[in-house]
N, C-alpha and C positions, 0 to 999 in steps of 0.2 A: 517490547510491546506485543510481538507476535512470534510464536514458535511454529516453524514450518513442519507440519506432519506429513506422513507419507500420502494420506488422502489428499491434502492440499496440493502436494507436489504433482500428483497424478492428474489433477484438474488444470484447466488453463487459467483459473482465477483463484484467489485466496479469500476465505471467509473473513469478514471484517468484525473484529471483536469490539466490545464497548469502549475500551481504552483508545483504540485507533479511531473509531467513529467520533469520539469526543475530541481527539486531537484535531481532526479535520474541521469539526464544527467550531471549536474554540480558536484555533490558530489561522484557519483559512476561510472561516465563515461559510463552510459548505452547507448546502441545503439538501438534506436527504429526502425531502418531500417531492423533489423534482423527479419526473418519470424518465427524463433524459440523462444519459451518462455525462459526467463532468470529467474533463481531462486537466490534470495539473502537471506542470513541468518543473524539474529541479535537477539534482545531480546525485550520482552514486558517491558516497563518502570515500570508498576504496580507490576510485580512479578518476573522479571528477567528470566522467562521461555523462551525457544527457540522460535524465531519468524521465520517463513518461508514466504517469499513474492515472488510471481511469477508475472512477468510483461510480457504481451503479447499483440498482436494486433488481433482484430477479423478478421475472414475471410470475404472477400467481401469489406466492407468499410474501414477496417483497423483501427477501433477505438481502442484507448489505454485503456487497462484494468489492474486491479490489483486483484490478488487472494491472500488472506491471510489465511493460514492454521488455522483452528479452530477459526476463527475470531468472530463467533457468540457466543462464550463462554464469550467474553470480551466486545464486541462492540454492541450497540443497536441503534435503530432509534433515531435520533436527537443528538447522540453523535458526538463529534468532534474528529478527529484523526490527528496526525502530526508525520511525519517521521523526524528524525534528526540523526546526528552522535554524539555519546557521546564523552567524552574526550579521550577515547581509540580508537576513530574512528569506533566504532561498530554501525551498523544500529540499531536504537531504535524507537519504536512506542509508542507514548504518547496518552492517551485517556482522554478526559474531558467530563463531563456530563453537559448538559444544564439545 
């Protein structure tokens, strides 16, 4: 769903593309029109530790962003990440290295 670029990695948050935005709308009924950030909890696929994902829009242009707590411990430049719901409907983040 997302490929982590050097620019994304150097920032504290990740740009939310259309595919990821649609996933959160379709699967978690996220409302992007809200001006307040929304936090979702789940797990990292690689180690089952707690995942905390904050979705928000930037002030001004209203660009969609994702902030993942402690993400730089697990995700690096050129990695791919994908959100999905596991069989228990728990938000899960999968990482693959290129």
